[in-house]
C-alpha positions as CSV (number, residue, x, y, z in Angstrom):
1,M,-2.4,-7.4,9.0
2,K,-4.4,-6.9,12.2
3,L,-5.2,-10.3,13.8
4,L,-8.5,-10.9,15.6
5,E,-8.0,-11.2,19.3
6,R,-9.5,-14.7,19.5
7,P,-10.2,-17.4,16.9
8,V,-13.6,-17.5,15.2
9,T,-15.8,-20.5,16.0
10,Q,-19.2,-21.6,14.7
11,N,-20.9,-20.3,17.9
12,D,-19.7,-16.8,17.4
13,N,-22.0,-14.0,16.5
14,P,-21.5,-13.3,12.8
15,A,-22.3,-9.6,13.2
16,R,-19.5,-9.3,15.7
17,V,-17.0,-11.0,13.4
18,D,-18.0,-8.8,10.5
19,S,-17.6,-5.8,12.6
20,A,-14.0,-6.8,13.6
21,L,-13.1,-7.6,10.0
22,R,-14.4,-4.2,8.8
23,Y,-11.5,-2.5,10.6
24,E,-8.9,-4.8,9.2
25,R,-6.2,-3.1,7.2
26,P,-4.2,-5.5,5.0
27,T,-0.6,-4.9,4.1
28,W,0.2,-4.0,0.5
29,R,3.6,-4.2,-1.2
30,V,3.7,-1.3,-3.7
31,T,6.5,-1.2,-6.2
32,C,7.1,2.2,-7.8
33,L,9.2,3.0,-10.8
34,F,10.0,6.7,-11.1
35,K,12.4,8.8,-13.2
36,R,14.1,12.1,-12.9
37,Q,16.3,14.2,-15.1
38,E,19.9,14.7,-14.0
39,I,22.8,16.5,-15.7
40,S,24.2,13.1,-16.6
41,G,20.8,11.9,-18.1
42,I,17.6,10.3,-17.0
43,I,17.9,8.3,-13.8
44,S,15.3,5.5,-13.1
45,T,14.7,4.3,-9.6
46,E,12.6,1.4,-8.4
47,A,11.5,1.4,-4.8
48,T,9.2,-1.0,-2.9
49,Y,7.0,0.2,0.0
50,E,4.9,-1.7,2.5
51,V,1.7,0.1,3.2
52,A,-1.3,-0.8,5.5
53,A,-4.5,0.3,3.6
54,R,-8.0,-1.1,3.2
55,T,-7.9,-1.1,-0.6
56,E,-5.3,-1.4,-3.3
57,E,-6.3,2.0,-4.6
58,K,-5.7,3.6,-1.2
59,A,-2.3,1.9,-1.0
60,R,-1.3,3.2,-4.5
61,K,-2.6,6.7,-3.7
62,S,-0.6,6.8,-0.4
63,V,2.7,5.7,-2.2
64,R,2.0,8.1,-5.1
65,S,1.6,11.0,-2.7
66,F,4.7,10.1,-0.7
67,V,6.9,9.7,-3.8
68,L,5.8,13.0,-5.3
69,R,6.2,14.8,-2.0
70,T,9.7,13.4,-1.3
71,H,10.9,13.5,-4.9
72,P,9.1,16.5,-6.5
73,E,11.5,16.5,-9.5
74,S,10.5,12.9,-10.4
75,S,7.7,11.5,-12.6
76,I,6.1,8.2,-11.7
77,E,6.3,5.6,-14.5
78,S,4.4,2.7,-12.9
79,L,2.9,1.5,-9.6
80,Q,2.2,-2.1,-8.9
81,A,0.5,-3.3,-5.7
82,V,0.3,-6.8,-4.3
83,R,-1.5,-7.8,-1.1
84,Q,0.6,-9.4,1.5
């Protein structure tokens, strides 16, 4: 998570604080379960990724895209995201 450069006090301008928070990109821990067919049978793999994204959906989309690009023979069974 991006930290603000200085602590926020009651005397701070709220517009400036809101502007700084607008660019914050929280970290998400996304766990992906994917399967692929091998000669020996179906192989299940669970991988966890840490992603900086503004929303949970963007974090999921990023991981989904990465997994499908790096493991094109796999199918995604589930994606679970938790904000860090």
